[in-house]
N, C-alpha and C positions, 0 to 999 in steps of 0.2 A: 298425536301431533306434538305433544310436549317434548318428546325425545328429539324430534327433528329440529326444534328450536335450540337444542343444545349445540348443534353444529354451527349455527350462525356466528357465535363469538369466535370460534376456531377459524372460520373462513375469513372473518374480519381481521384477525391477527395475521393470518397467512397473507392476505392482500397487503397489509401494512409492511410486512417483512419483504415482500416482493418489491414494493416501492422503495424501501430503504436500500435494498440490494441494487436497484437501478441507479439510485442517486450515488451510492458509494462507488459503483463501477464507473460511472461517468467521471467522478473525481479522480479515480485511479489513472485515467488517461492523462489528465493535467499534471498529476504528480510525477508520472513517468517522464513526461516531457521536461518538467522542472529538474528532475535528477539528471537527465541527459545534458541539459544546458549547464548545470553546475559542475558536472564532471568535465565537460568540455572546457569551461573556464579554468578549473583547477589544473587540468593537464596542460593547457596553453600557458598559464602563468608559470608552471613548473619548468616547461621547456624554455620559456624566455629567460627565467632566472638562471637556468643551467647554462644557456648560451652566453648570457652576460658574464657569469662567473668565469666561463671558459675564455671569453675575450679579455677579461681582466687578469688573465694569467694566474688564476688560482690553481693550487695543486689538484691534480685529477682525483686524488684519493679522497679529498674533502668536498669536492664540488657537489656531489649528490646530497650529502648531509646539509650543506649550506643552502642548496636549492630547496630542500624539504623544509628547512627552517623559514626561509623567506616566503614560502607558499602555504604555511600552516593554516592561516585564516581561510584561504580558499578550500583547503582540504577539509577543515572543520565544517564549513557551510555545505560542502558536498556530502560529507558523512551524515550530517543532520538530515539533509534531504533524503538520503538513502534510508535512514531510520524511520522517517515519516512514511515513506513508500512501503516499507516492510510492515509497519503498523497498520496501514490501510489494507494491505493484502490479508493480514491476520483478521482484521475486522470483517472483511468480505467472507473469509472462511467461516467465521462465527455466524454471520447472517445466513450463509448457506446451510449450516447445521440447524439453525432455527427454522428455516423454510422446510427442510426435510422432516423435522420433528412435527411441524404443523401438518404436513402431508400425511404422516403416519397417524396422527391423532384424528384427522378428518376421516381417513379410511376406516379406522377402528369404529368411530362414531357412526359412520354410514352403515358399516356391517352390522352393528348392533340394532340400528333402526330397521334394517331389512330382515333381521332374525325375528324380531317381535311382531 
């Protein structure tokens, strides 16, 4: 019976990682929406800046550069949100790896209990 007790901490860790995975996956949906909204804001502000510069009779060769400069803050916010989303995805991959490791350890422990 002592050997079977060794599996319980593994199962507890496994369940904790599954809960963590669920929480992080739910966060991912919100982060994806946030990135989409910030990208939309950035693209909209860049288009407006471009059109305003065009209406102000700026040279066509510099309009793109000037519009990028005027919307740099929106681009920064968008890129930060993208980075946070990418980090969240990497965290989910790490949790998946932990879950798989727990599954393997539990399988090995169960096999050892059945062998004895």
